[in-house]
PyMOL Python script that loads the backbone (N, CA, C, O; Angstrom):
from pymol import cmd

cmd.read_pdbstr("""\
ATOM      1  N   UNK A   1       0.832  -1.172   0.000  1.00  0.00           N
ATOM      2  CA  UNK A   1       0.000   0.000   0.000  1.00  0.00           C
ATOM      3  C   UNK A   1       0.879   1.239   0.000  1.00  0.00           C
ATOM      4  O   UNK A   1       1.732   1.392   0.875  1.00  0.00           O
ATOM      5  N   UNK A   2       0.688   2.107  -0.950  1.00  0.00           N
ATOM      6  CA  UNK A   2       1.424   3.354  -1.011  1.00  0.00           C
ATOM      7  C   UNK A   2       0.615   4.407  -0.263  1.00  0.00           C
ATOM      8  O   UNK A   2      -0.615   4.374  -0.258  1.00  0.00           O
ATOM      9  N   UNK A   3       1.309   5.325   0.360  1.00  0.00           N
ATOM     10  CA  UNK A   3       0.637   6.326   1.174  1.00  0.00           C
ATOM     11  C   UNK A   3       0.705   7.675   0.483  1.00  0.00           C
ATOM     12  O   UNK A   3       1.754   8.073  -0.024  1.00  0.00           O
ATOM     13  N   UNK A   4      -0.441   8.389   0.465  1.00  0.00           N
ATOM     14  CA  UNK A   4      -0.443   9.692  -0.198  1.00  0.00           C
ATOM     15  C   UNK A   4       0.353  10.726   0.580  1.00  0.00           C
ATOM     16  O   UNK A   4       0.521  10.627   1.795  1.00  0.00           O
ATOM     17  N   UNK A   5       0.834  11.711  -0.145  1.00  0.00           N
ATOM     18  CA  UNK A   5       1.528  12.828   0.470  1.00  0.00           C
ATOM     19  C   UNK A   5       0.754  14.104   0.150  1.00  0.00           C
ATOM     20  O   UNK A   5      -0.048  14.133  -0.783  1.00  0.00           O
ATOM     21  N   UNK A   6       0.993  15.135   0.911  1.00  0.00           N
ATOM     22  CA  UNK A   6       0.306  16.409   0.697  1.00  0.00           C
ATOM     23  C   UNK A   6       1.330  17.526   0.713  1.00  0.00           C
ATOM     24  O   UNK A   6       2.434  17.369   1.234  1.00  0.00           O
ATOM     25  N   UNK A   7       0.955  18.643   0.142  1.00  0.00           N
ATOM     26  CA  UNK A   7       1.851  19.791   0.165  1.00  0.00           C
ATOM     27  C   UNK A   7       1.962  20.320   1.587  1.00  0.00           C
ATOM     28  O   UNK A   7       0.967  20.437   2.301  1.00  0.00           O
ATOM     29  N   UNK A   8       3.169  20.634   1.979  1.00  0.00           N
ATOM     30  CA  UNK A   8       3.400  21.213   3.297  1.00  0.00           C
ATOM     31  C   UNK A   8       2.914  22.654   3.295  1.00  0.00           C
ATOM     32  O   UNK A   8       2.605  23.210   2.241  1.00  0.00           O
ATOM     33  N   UNK A   9       2.846  23.254   4.468  1.00  0.00           N
ATOM     34  CA  UNK A   9       2.460  24.657   4.544  1.00  0.00           C
ATOM     35  C   UNK A   9       3.401  25.470   3.675  1.00  0.00           C
ATOM     36  O   UNK A   9       4.620  25.313   3.749  1.00  0.00           O
ATOM     37  N   UNK A  10       2.840  26.325   2.865  1.00  0.00           N
ATOM     38  CA  UNK A  10       3.657  27.124   1.963  1.00  0.00           C
ATOM     39  C   UNK A  10       3.934  26.409   0.649  1.00  0.00           C
ATOM     40  O   UNK A  10       4.473  27.019  -0.275  1.00  0.00           O
ATOM     41  N   UNK A  11       3.580  25.128   0.541  1.00  0.00           N
ATOM     42  CA  UNK A  11       3.738  24.389  -0.699  1.00  0.00           C
ATOM     43  C   UNK A  11       5.174  24.112  -1.086  1.00  0.00           C
ATOM     44  O   UNK A  11       5.454  23.867  -2.260  1.00  0.00           O
ATOM     45  N   UNK A  12       6.100  24.143  -0.127  1.00  0.00           N
ATOM     46  CA  UNK A  12       7.512  23.971  -0.447  1.00  0.00           C
ATOM     47  C   UNK A  12       7.864  22.516  -0.734  1.00  0.00           C
ATOM     48  O   UNK A  12       8.608  22.234  -1.673  1.00  0.00           O
ATOM     49  N   UNK A  13       7.333  21.588   0.068  1.00  0.00           N
ATOM     50  CA  UNK A  13       7.677  20.182  -0.131  1.00  0.00           C
ATOM     51  C   UNK A  13       6.462  19.307   0.092  1.00  0.00           C
ATOM     52  O   UNK A  13       5.439  19.771   0.597  1.00  0.00           O
ATOM     53  N   UNK A  14       6.571  18.047  -0.282  1.00  0.00           N
ATOM     54  CA  UNK A  14       5.500  17.092  -0.041  1.00  0.00           C
ATOM     55  C   UNK A  14       5.725  16.419   1.298  1.00  0.00           C
ATOM     56  O   UNK A  14       6.856  16.094   1.661  1.00  0.00           O
ATOM     57  N   UNK A  15       4.633  16.212   2.036  1.00  0.00           N
ATOM     58  CA  UNK A  15       4.712  15.574   3.343  1.00  0.00           C
ATOM     59  C   UNK A  15       3.807  14.342   3.372  1.00  0.00           C
ATOM     60  O   UNK A  15       2.775  14.304   2.703  1.00  0.00           O
ATOM     61  N   UNK A  16       4.199  13.352   4.141  1.00  0.00           N
ATOM     62  CA  UNK A  16       3.379  12.162   4.315  1.00  0.00           C
ATOM     63  C   UNK A  16       2.141  12.505   5.137  1.00  0.00           C
ATOM     64  O   UNK A  16       2.225  13.212   6.141  1.00  0.00           O
ATOM     65  N   UNK A  17       1.001  11.998   4.701  1.00  0.00           N
ATOM     66  CA  UNK A  17      -0.225  12.179   5.459  1.00  0.00           C
ATOM     67  C   UNK A  17      -0.336  11.141   6.563  1.00  0.00           C
ATOM     68  O   UNK A  17      -0.899  11.408   7.625  1.00  0.00           O
ATOM     69  N   UNK A  18       0.206   9.950   6.308  1.00  0.00           N
ATOM     70  CA  UNK A  18       0.258   8.925   7.344  1.00  0.00           C
ATOM     71  C   UNK A  18       1.376   7.948   7.036  1.00  0.00           C
ATOM     72  O   UNK A  18       1.867   7.869   5.910  1.00  0.00           O
ATOM     73  N   UNK A  19       1.765   7.213   8.055  1.00  0.00           N
ATOM     74  CA  UNK A  19       2.841   6.232   7.960  1.00  0.00           C
ATOM     75  C   UNK A  19       2.235   4.886   7.593  1.00  0.00           C
ATOM     76  O   UNK A  19       1.138   4.551   8.039  1.00  0.00           O
ATOM     77  N   UNK A  20       2.948   4.117   6.781  1.00  0.00           N
ATOM     78  CA  UNK A  20       2.486   2.792   6.413  1.00  0.00           C
ATOM     79  C   UNK A  20       3.431   1.727   6.942  1.00  0.00           C
ATOM     80  O   UNK A  20       4.607   1.999   7.184  1.00  0.00           O
ATOM     81  N   UNK A  21       2.922   0.524   7.120  1.00  0.00           N
ATOM     82  CA  UNK A  21       3.753  -0.601   7.534  1.00  0.00           C
ATOM     83  C   UNK A  21       4.237  -1.409   6.344  1.00  0.00           C
ATOM     84  O   UNK A  21       4.816  -2.482   6.518  1.00  0.00           O
ATOM     85  N   UNK A  22       4.008  -0.907   5.139  1.00  0.00           N
ATOM     86  CA  UNK A  22       4.390  -1.611   3.917  1.00  0.00           C
ATOM     87  C   UNK A  22       5.904  -1.822   3.871  1.00  0.00           C
ATOM     88  O   UNK A  22       6.687  -0.902   4.112  1.00  0.00           O
ATOM     89  N   UNK A  23       6.289  -3.050   3.555  1.00  0.00           N
ATOM     90  CA  UNK A  23       7.706  -3.374   3.379  1.00  0.00           C
ATOM     91  C   UNK A  23       7.869  -3.939   1.977  1.00  0.00           C
ATOM     92  O   UNK A  23       7.147  -4.854   1.582  1.00  0.00           O
ATOM     93  N   UNK A  24       8.808  -3.399   1.236  1.00  0.00           N
ATOM     94  CA  UNK A  24       9.099  -3.927  -0.092  1.00  0.00           C
ATOM     95  C   UNK A  24      10.525  -4.469  -0.072  1.00  0.00           C
ATOM     96  O   UNK A  24      11.322  -4.113   0.795  1.00  0.00           O
ATOM     97  N   UNK A  25      10.832  -5.321  -1.025  1.00  0.00           N
ATOM     98  CA  UNK A  25      12.177  -5.879  -1.109  1.00  0.00           C
ATOM     99  C   UNK A  25      13.162  -4.746  -1.362  1.00  0.00           C
ATOM    100  O   UNK A  25      12.893  -3.849  -2.162  1.00  0.00           O
ATOM    101  N   UNK A  26      14.281  -4.786  -0.690  1.00  0.00           N
ATOM    102  CA  UNK A  26      15.263  -3.696  -0.793  1.00  0.00           C
ATOM    103  C   UNK A  26      15.760  -3.468  -2.214  1.00  0.00           C
ATOM    104  O   UNK A  26      16.116  -2.345  -2.572  1.00  0.00           O
ATOM    105  N   UNK A  27      15.788  -4.515  -3.022  1.00  0.00           N
ATOM    106  CA  UNK A  27      16.221  -4.352  -4.414  1.00  0.00           C
ATOM    107  C   UNK A  27      15.244  -3.479  -5.204  1.00  0.00           C
ATOM    108  O   UNK A  27      15.589  -2.969  -6.270  1.00  0.00           O
ATOM    109  N   UNK A  28      14.028  -3.306  -4.685  1.00  0.00           N
ATOM    110  CA  UNK A  28      13.032  -2.463  -5.351  1.00  0.00           C
ATOM    111  C   UNK A  28      13.149  -0.997  -4.954  1.00  0.00           C
ATOM    112  O   UNK A  28      12.483  -0.142  -5.537  1.00  0.00           O
ATOM    113  N   UNK A  29      13.997  -0.697  -3.959  1.00  0.00           N
ATOM    114  CA  UNK A  29      14.146   0.673  -3.490  1.00  0.00           C
ATOM    115  C   UNK A  29      15.234   1.403  -4.274  1.00  0.00           C
ATOM    116  O   UNK A  29      16.289   0.844  -4.574  1.00  0.00           O
ATOM    117  N   UNK A  30      14.954   2.648  -4.592  1.00  0.00           N
ATOM    118  CA  UNK A  30      15.908   3.466  -5.361  1.00  0.00           C
ATOM    119  C   UNK A  30      16.591   4.509  -4.472  1.00  0.00           C
ATOM    120  O   UNK A  30      17.804   4.703  -4.558  1.00  0.00           O
ATOM    121  N   UNK A  31      15.818   5.171  -3.626  1.00  0.00           N
ATOM    122  CA  UNK A  31      16.374   6.235  -2.793  1.00  0.00           C
ATOM    123  C   UNK A  31      15.449   6.501  -1.610  1.00  0.00           C
ATOM    124  O   UNK A  31      14.367   5.924  -1.497  1.00  0.00           O
ATOM    125  N   UNK A  32      15.906   7.391  -0.736  1.00  0.00           N
ATOM    126  CA  UNK A  32      15.072   7.806   0.386  1.00  0.00           C
ATOM    127  C   UNK A  32      15.476   9.201   0.834  1.00  0.00           C
ATOM    128  O   UNK A  32      16.561   9.687   0.512  1.00  0.00           O
ATOM    129  N   UNK A  33      14.590   9.828   1.576  1.00  0.00           N
ATOM    130  CA  UNK A  33      14.921  11.071   2.268  1.00  0.00           C
ATOM    131  C   UNK A  33      14.100  11.150   3.544  1.00  0.00           C
ATOM    132  O   UNK A  33      13.026  10.557   3.651  1.00  0.00           O
ATOM    133  N   UNK A  34      14.623  11.887   4.500  1.00  0.00           N
ATOM    134  CA  UNK A  34      13.930  12.087   5.771  1.00  0.00           C
ATOM    135  C   UNK A  34      13.167  13.397   5.661  1.00  0.00           C
ATOM    136  O   UNK A  34      13.721  14.424   5.270  1.00  0.00           O
ATOM    137  N   UNK A  35      11.876  13.346   6.014  1.00  0.00           N
ATOM    138  CA  UNK A  35      11.067  14.564   5.935  1.00  0.00           C
ATOM    139  C   UNK A  35      11.581  15.622   6.904  1.00  0.00           C
ATOM    140  O   UNK A  35      12.090  15.306   7.979  1.00  0.00           O
ATOM    141  N   UNK A  36      11.442  16.853   6.513  1.00  0.00           N
ATOM    142  CA  UNK A  36      11.847  17.997   7.329  1.00  0.00           C
ATOM    143  C   UNK A  36      10.824  18.200   8.445  1.00  0.00           C
ATOM    144  O   UNK A  36       9.674  18.541   8.167  1.00  0.00           O
ATOM    145  N   UNK A  37      11.224  17.995   9.705  1.00  0.00           N
ATOM    146  CA  UNK A  37      10.266  18.118  10.804  1.00  0.00           C
ATOM    147  C   UNK A  37       9.729  19.537  10.989  1.00  0.00           C
ATOM    148  O   UNK A  37       8.695  19.719  11.632  1.00  0.00           O
ATOM    149  N   UNK A  38      10.401  20.532  10.445  1.00  0.00           N
ATOM    150  CA  UNK A  38       9.914  21.902  10.595  1.00  0.00           C
ATOM    151  C   UNK A  38       8.750  22.211   9.655  1.00  0.00           C
ATOM    152  O   UNK A  38       8.012  23.171   9.879  1.00  0.00           O
ATOM    153  N   UNK A  39       8.580  21.402   8.601  1.00  0.00           N
ATOM    154  CA  UNK A  39       7.485  21.665   7.673  1.00  0.00           C
ATOM    155  C   UNK A  39       6.506  20.502   7.518  1.00  0.00           C
ATOM    156  O   UNK A  39       5.476  20.656   6.861  1.00  0.00           O
ATOM    157  N   UNK A  40       6.803  19.344   8.109  1.00  0.00           N
ATOM    158  CA  UNK A  40       5.913  18.185   8.016  1.00  0.00           C
ATOM    159  C   UNK A  40       5.554  17.694   9.420  1.00  0.00           C
ATOM    160  O   UNK A  40       6.379  17.733  10.333  1.00  0.00           O
ATOM    161  N   UNK A  41       4.323  17.236   9.574  1.00  0.00           N
ATOM    162  CA  UNK A  41       3.858  16.814  10.901  1.00  0.00           C
ATOM    163  C   UNK A  41       4.260  15.384  11.257  1.00  0.00           C
ATOM    164  O   UNK A  41       4.400  15.061  12.437  1.00  0.00           O
ATOM    165  N   UNK A  42       4.446  14.532  10.264  1.00  0.00           N
ATOM    166  CA  UNK A  42       4.845  13.147  10.523  1.00  0.00           C
ATOM    167  C   UNK A  42       6.361  13.072  10.691  1.00  0.00           C
ATOM    168  O   UNK A  42       7.099  13.875  10.118  1.00  0.00           O
ATOM    169  N   UNK A  43       6.811  12.115  11.469  1.00  0.00           N
ATOM    170  CA  UNK A  43       8.235  11.854  11.628  1.00  0.00           C
ATOM    171  C   UNK A  43       8.566  10.698  10.688  1.00  0.00           C
ATOM    172  O   UNK A  43       8.683   9.552  11.124  1.00  0.00           O
ATOM    173  N   UNK A  44       8.716  11.000   9.390  1.00  0.00           N
ATOM    174  CA  UNK A  44       8.750   9.944   8.388  1.00  0.00           C
ATOM    175  C   UNK A  44      10.007   9.952   7.527  1.00  0.00           C
ATOM    176  O   UNK A  44      10.676  10.968   7.339  1.00  0.00           O
ATOM    177  N   UNK A  45      10.287   8.747   7.014  1.00  0.00           N
ATOM    178  CA  UNK A  45      11.288   8.561   5.968  1.00  0.00           C
ATOM    179  C   UNK A  45      10.496   8.189   4.719  1.00  0.00           C
ATOM    180  O   UNK A  45       9.619   7.328   4.775  1.00  0.00           O
ATOM    181  N   UNK A  46      10.796   8.822   3.610  1.00  0.00           N
ATOM    182  CA  UNK A  46      10.086   8.552   2.362  1.00  0.00           C
ATOM    183  C   UNK A  46      11.020   7.796   1.429  1.00  0.00           C
ATOM    184  O   UNK A  46      12.058   8.312   1.014  1.00  0.00           O
ATOM    185  N   UNK A  47      10.633   6.561   1.106  1.00  0.00           N
ATOM    186  CA  UNK A  47      11.388   5.740   0.161  1.00  0.00           C
ATOM    187  C   UNK A  47      10.766   5.895  -1.215  1.00  0.00           C
ATOM    188  O   UNK A  47       9.546   5.991  -1.351  1.00  0.00           O
ATOM    189  N   UNK A  48      11.613   5.919  -2.232  1.00  0.00           N
ATOM    190  CA  UNK A  48      11.141   5.912  -3.614  1.00  0.00           C
ATOM    191  C   UNK A  48      11.574   4.590  -4.229  1.00  0.00           C
ATOM    192  O   UNK A  48      12.738   4.202  -4.135  1.00  0.00           O
ATOM    193  N   UNK A  49      10.627   3.902  -4.860  1.00  0.00           N
ATOM    194  CA  UNK A  49      10.945   2.622  -5.492  1.00  0.00           C
ATOM    195  C   UNK A  49      11.478   2.861  -6.904  1.00  0.00           C
ATOM    196  O   UNK A  49      11.390   3.970  -7.432  1.00  0.00           O
ATOM    197  N   UNK A  50      12.027   1.816  -7.504  1.00  0.00           N
ATOM    198  CA  UNK A  50      12.540   1.940  -8.869  1.00  0.00           C
ATOM    199  C   UNK A  50      11.411   2.218  -9.860  1.00  0.00           C
ATOM    200  O   UNK A  50      11.656   2.663 -10.981  1.00  0.00           O
ATOM    201  N   UNK A  51      10.162   1.950  -9.436  1.00  0.00           N
ATOM    202  CA  UNK A  51       8.998   2.238 -10.278  1.00  0.00           C
ATOM    203  C   UNK A  51       8.449   3.651 -10.020  1.00  0.00           C
ATOM    204  O   UNK A  51       7.449   4.049 -10.617  1.00  0.00           O
ATOM    205  N   UNK A  52       9.113   4.407  -9.123  1.00  0.00           N
ATOM    206  CA  UNK A  52       8.706   5.780  -8.867  1.00  0.00           C
ATOM    207  C   UNK A  52       7.633   5.956  -7.807  1.00  0.00           C
ATOM    208  O   UNK A  52       7.123   7.062  -7.630  1.00  0.00           O
ATOM    209  N   UNK A  53       7.280   4.899  -7.104  1.00  0.00           N
ATOM    210  CA  UNK A  53       6.279   5.008  -6.043  1.00  0.00           C
ATOM    211  C   UNK A  53       6.937   5.442  -4.746  1.00  0.00           C
ATOM    212  O   UNK A  53       8.105   5.141  -4.500  1.00  0.00           O
ATOM    213  N   UNK A  54       6.178   6.151  -3.916  1.00  0.00           N
ATOM    214  CA  UNK A  54       6.695   6.643  -2.645  1.00  0.00           C
ATOM    215  C   UNK A  54       6.057   5.884  -1.484  1.00  0.00           C
ATOM    216  O   UNK A  54       4.851   5.634  -1.474  1.00  0.00           O
ATOM    217  N   UNK A  55       6.887   5.525  -0.511  1.00  0.00           N
ATOM    218  CA  UNK A  55       6.438   4.810   0.676  1.00  0.00           C
ATOM    219  C   UNK A  55       6.837   5.632   1.900  1.00  0.00           C
ATOM    220  O   UNK A  55       8.013   5.949   2.079  1.00  0.00           O
ATOM    221  N   UNK A  56       5.870   5.973   2.733  1.00  0.00           N
ATOM    222  CA  UNK A  56       6.124   6.725   3.964  1.00  0.00           C
ATOM    223  C   UNK A  56       6.294   5.732   5.109  1.00  0.00           C
ATOM    224  O   UNK A  56       5.379   4.967   5.414  1.00  0.00           O
ATOM    225  N   UNK A  57       7.461   5.744   5.738  1.00  0.00           N
ATOM    226  CA  UNK A  57       7.772   4.790   6.798  1.00  0.00           C
ATOM    227  C   UNK A  57       8.211   5.519   8.061  1.00  0.00           C
ATOM    228  O   UNK A  57       8.744   6.627   8.006  1.00  0.00           O
ATOM    229  N   UNK A  58       7.975   4.875   9.197  1.00  0.00           N
ATOM    230  CA  UNK A  58       8.377   5.431  10.479  1.00  0.00           C
ATOM    231  C   UNK A  58       9.892   5.408  10.619  1.00  0.00           C
ATOM    232  O   UNK A  58      10.534   4.426  10.248  1.00  0.00           O
ATOM    233  N   UNK A  59      10.467   6.480  11.150  1.00  0.00           N
ATOM    234  CA  UNK A  59      11.914   6.549  11.353  1.00  0.00           C
ATOM    235  C   UNK A  59      12.390   5.540  12.385  1.00  0.00           C
ATOM    236  O   UNK A  59      13.561   5.158  12.375  1.00  0.00           O
ATOM    237  N   UNK A  60      11.504   5.099  13.278  1.00  0.00           N
ATOM    238  CA  UNK A  60      11.896   4.188  14.352  1.00  0.00           C
ATOM    239  C   UNK A  60      11.739   2.711  13.981  1.00  0.00           C
ATOM    240  O   UNK A  60      12.149   1.838  14.746  1.00  0.00           O
ATOM    241  N   UNK A  61      11.156   2.426  12.831  1.00  0.00           N
ATOM    242  CA  UNK A  61      10.930   1.058  12.389  1.00  0.00           C
ATOM    243  C   UNK A  61      12.257   0.390  12.004  1.00  0.00           C
ATOM    244  O   UNK A  61      13.085   0.997  11.324  1.00  0.00           O
ATOM    245  N   UNK A  62      12.456  -0.856  12.439  1.00  0.00           N
ATOM    246  CA  UNK A  62      13.698  -1.583  12.131  1.00  0.00           C
ATOM    247  C   UNK A  62      13.867  -1.738  10.616  1.00  0.00           C
ATOM    248  O   UNK A  62      14.971  -1.561  10.100  1.00  0.00           O
ATOM    249  N   UNK A  63      12.789  -2.067   9.899  1.00  0.00           N
ATOM    250  CA  UNK A  63      12.871  -2.215   8.441  1.00  0.00           C
ATOM    251  C   UNK A  63      13.341  -0.908   7.805  1.00  0.00           C
ATOM    252  O   UNK A  63      14.145  -0.922   6.873  1.00  0.00           O
ATOM    253  N   UNK A  64      12.842   0.217   8.305  1.00  0.00           N
ATOM    254  CA  UNK A  64      13.245   1.521   7.776  1.00  0.00           C
ATOM    255  C   UNK A  64      14.738   1.736   7.958  1.00  0.00           C
ATOM    256  O   UNK A  64      15.434   2.115   7.016  1.00  0.00           O
ATOM    257  N   UNK A  65      15.230   1.495   9.163  1.00  0.00           N
ATOM    258  CA  UNK A  65      16.649   1.717   9.466  1.00  0.00           C
ATOM    259  C   UNK A  65      17.555   0.817   8.635  1.00  0.00           C
ATOM    260  O   UNK A  65      18.577   1.270   8.118  1.00  0.00           O
ATOM    261  N   UNK A  66      17.184  -0.463   8.502  1.00  0.00           N
ATOM    262  CA  UNK A  66      18.030  -1.375   7.725  1.00  0.00           C
ATOM    263  C   UNK A  66      17.968  -1.049   6.231  1.00  0.00           C
ATOM    264  O   UNK A  66      18.956  -1.211   5.516  1.00  0.00           O
ATOM    265  N   UNK A  67      16.812  -0.593   5.768  1.00  0.00           N
ATOM    266  CA  UNK A  67      16.680  -0.224   4.354  1.00  0.00           C
ATOM    267  C   UNK A  67      17.470   1.041   4.044  1.00  0.00           C
ATOM    268  O   UNK A  67      18.068   1.153   2.974  1.00  0.00           O
ATOM    269  N   UNK A  68      17.477   2.000   4.980  1.00  0.00           N
ATOM    270  CA  UNK A  68      18.287   3.208   4.801  1.00  0.00           C
ATOM    271  C   UNK A  68      19.770   2.834   4.749  1.00  0.00           C
ATOM    272  O   UNK A  68      20.509   3.331   3.899  1.00  0.00           O
ATOM    273  N   UNK A  69      20.198   1.963   5.656  1.00  0.00           N
ATOM    274  CA  UNK A  69      21.603   1.533   5.685  1.00  0.00           C
ATOM    275  C   UNK A  69      21.965   0.798   4.393  1.00  0.00           C
ATOM    276  O   UNK A  69      23.054   0.986   3.850  1.00  0.00           O
ATOM    277  N   UNK A  70      21.045  -0.043   3.904  1.00  0.00           N
ATOM    278  CA  UNK A  70      21.267  -0.764   2.646  1.00  0.00           C
ATOM    279  C   UNK A  70      21.478   0.224   1.500  1.00  0.00           C
ATOM    280  O   UNK A  70      22.428   0.089   0.729  1.00  0.00           O
ATOM    281  N   UNK A  71      20.591   1.220   1.386  1.00  0.00           N
ATOM    282  CA  UNK A  71      20.711   2.200   0.303  1.00  0.00           C
ATOM    283  C   UNK A  71      21.967   3.048   0.463  1.00  0.00           C
ATOM    284  O   UNK A  71      22.617   3.378  -0.529  1.00  0.00           O
ATOM    285  N   UNK A  72      22.318   3.405   1.696  1.00  0.00           N
ATOM    286  CA  UNK A  72      23.550   4.162   1.928  1.00  0.00           C
ATOM    287  C   UNK A  72      24.770   3.360   1.479  1.00  0.00           C
ATOM    288  O   UNK A  72      25.671   3.901   0.838  1.00  0.00           O
ATOM    289  N   UNK A  73      24.797   2.077   1.813  1.00  0.00           N
ATOM    290  CA  UNK A  73      25.905   1.204   1.407  1.00  0.00           C
ATOM    291  C   UNK A  73      25.951   1.015  -0.093  1.00  0.00           C
ATOM    292  O   UNK A  73      27.029   1.007  -0.686  1.00  0.00           O
ATOM    293  N   UNK A  74      24.803   0.864  -0.707  1.00  0.00           N
ATOM    294  CA  UNK A  74      24.729   0.692  -2.154  1.00  0.00           C
ATOM    295  C   UNK A  74      25.243   1.947  -2.857  1.00  0.00           C
ATOM    296  O   UNK A  74      25.992   1.852  -3.829  1.00  0.00           O
ATOM    297  N   UNK A  75      24.847   3.114  -2.373  1.00  0.00           N
ATOM    298  CA  UNK A  75      25.311   4.373  -2.970  1.00  0.00           C
ATOM    299  C   UNK A  75      26.796   4.584  -2.731  1.00  0.00           C
ATOM    300  O   UNK A  75      27.500   5.067  -3.618  1.00  0.00           O
ATOM    301  N   UNK A  76      27.286   4.227  -1.539  1.00  0.00           N
ATOM    302  CA  UNK A  76      28.709   4.361  -1.234  1.00  0.00           C
ATOM    303  C   UNK A  76      29.526   3.499  -2.193  1.00  0.00           C
ATOM    304  O   UNK A  76      30.531   3.950  -2.743  1.00  0.00           O
ATOM    305  N   UNK A  77      29.087   2.257  -2.390  1.00  0.00           N
ATOM    306  CA  UNK A  77      29.805   1.341  -3.280  1.00  0.00           C
ATOM    307  C   UNK A  77      29.789   1.862  -4.715  1.00  0.00           C
ATOM    308  O   UNK A  77      30.807   1.806  -5.405  1.00  0.00           O
ATOM    309  N   UNK A  78      28.647   2.367  -5.168  1.00  0.00           N
ATOM    310  CA  UNK A  78      28.526   2.882  -6.530  1.00  0.00           C
ATOM    311  C   UNK A  78      29.442   4.086  -6.734  1.00  0.00           C
ATOM    312  O   UNK A  78      30.113   4.182  -7.761  1.00  0.00           O
ATOM    313  N   UNK A  79      29.477   4.994  -5.781  1.00  0.00           N
ATOM    314  CA  UNK A  79      30.318   6.198  -5.888  1.00  0.00           C
ATOM    315  C   UNK A  79      31.794   5.826  -5.908  1.00  0.00           C
ATOM    316  O   UNK A  79      32.551   6.357  -6.720  1.00  0.00           O
ATOM    317  N   UNK A  80      32.212   4.930  -5.034  1.00  0.00           N
ATOM    318  CA  UNK A  80      33.624   4.564  -4.965  1.00  0.00           C
ATOM    319  C   UNK A  80      34.065   3.721  -6.159  1.00  0.00           C
ATOM    320  O   UNK A  80      35.223   3.799  -6.569  1.00  0.00           O
ATOM    321  N   UNK A  81      33.174   2.929  -6.718  1.00  0.00           N
ATOM    322  CA  UNK A  81      33.492   2.173  -7.929  1.00  0.00           C
ATOM    323  C   UNK A  81      33.693   3.142  -9.091  1.00  0.00           C
ATOM    324  O   UNK A  81      34.608   2.962  -9.895  1.00  0.00           O
ATOM    325  N   UNK A  82      32.853   4.162  -9.187  1.00  0.00           N
ATOM    326  CA  UNK A  82      32.964   5.164 -10.239  1.00  0.00           C
ATOM    327  C   UNK A  82      34.266   5.945 -10.099  1.00  0.00           C
ATOM    328  O   UNK A  82      34.938   6.212 -11.095  1.00  0.00           O
ATOM    329  N   UNK A  83      34.629   6.315  -8.862  1.00  0.00           N
ATOM    330  CA  UNK A  83      35.879   7.044  -8.640  1.00  0.00           C
ATOM    331  C   UNK A  83      37.093   6.215  -9.029  1.00  0.00           C
ATOM    332  O   UNK A  83      38.040   6.742  -9.613  1.00  0.00           O
ATOM    333  N   UNK A  84      37.077   4.922  -8.715  1.00  0.00           N
ATOM    334  CA  UNK A  84      38.184   4.045  -9.108  1.00  0.00           C
ATOM    335  C   UNK A  84      38.319   3.983 -10.618  1.00  0.00           C
ATOM    336  O   UNK A  84      39.427   4.033 -11.153  1.00  0.00           O
ATOM    337  N   UNK A  85      37.193   3.873 -11.302  1.00  0.00           N
ATOM    338  CA  UNK A  85      37.225   3.780 -12.767  1.00  0.00           C
ATOM    339  C   UNK A  85      37.743   5.061 -13.383  1.00  0.00           C
ATOM    340  O   UNK A  85      38.417   5.020 -14.413  1.00  0.00           O
ATOM    341  N   UNK A  86      37.439   6.221 -12.765  1.00  0.00           N
ATOM    342  CA  UNK A  86      37.898   7.503 -13.296  1.00  0.00           C
ATOM    343  C   UNK A  86      39.391   7.687 -13.112  1.00  0.00           C
ATOM    344  O   UNK A  86      40.023   8.391 -13.899  1.00  0.00           O
ATOM    345  N   UNK A  87      39.971   7.070 -12.092  1.00  0.00           N
ATOM    346  CA  UNK A  87      41.407   7.203 -11.827  1.00  0.00           C
ATOM    347  C   UNK A  87      42.255   6.404 -12.812  1.00  0.00           C
ATOM    348  O   UNK A  87      43.424   6.729 -13.023  1.00  0.00           O
ATOM    349  N   UNK A  88      41.690   5.379 -13.407  1.00  0.00           N
ATOM    350  CA  UNK A  88      42.459   4.501 -14.318  1.00  0.00           C
ATOM    351  C   UNK A  88      42.428   5.008 -15.729  1.00  0.00           C
ATOM    352  O   UNK A  88      43.018   4.395 -16.619  1.00  0.00           O
TER     353      UNK A  88
END
""", "prot")
cmd.dss("prot")
cmd.show_as("cartoon", "prot")
cmd.util.cbc("prot")
cmd.orient("prot")
């Protein structure tokens, strides 16, 4: 289940309307960002899937934390592999 987002006050960014317990396979995740607590009421992490769907997850959820770490590691590996290739 994907969760809708709404414009924050002032229309600057999109905010999660509610948190979902939806878990998708990590290989389906493309990126994430943590919502700005000064403009959004939920304490959420928003994952974007490779299909472009957004999932609003709780920052305290174990699946959220491990998925963030997975994406951070995947991005770190991709960046360092690219840097190595550029040096050669």
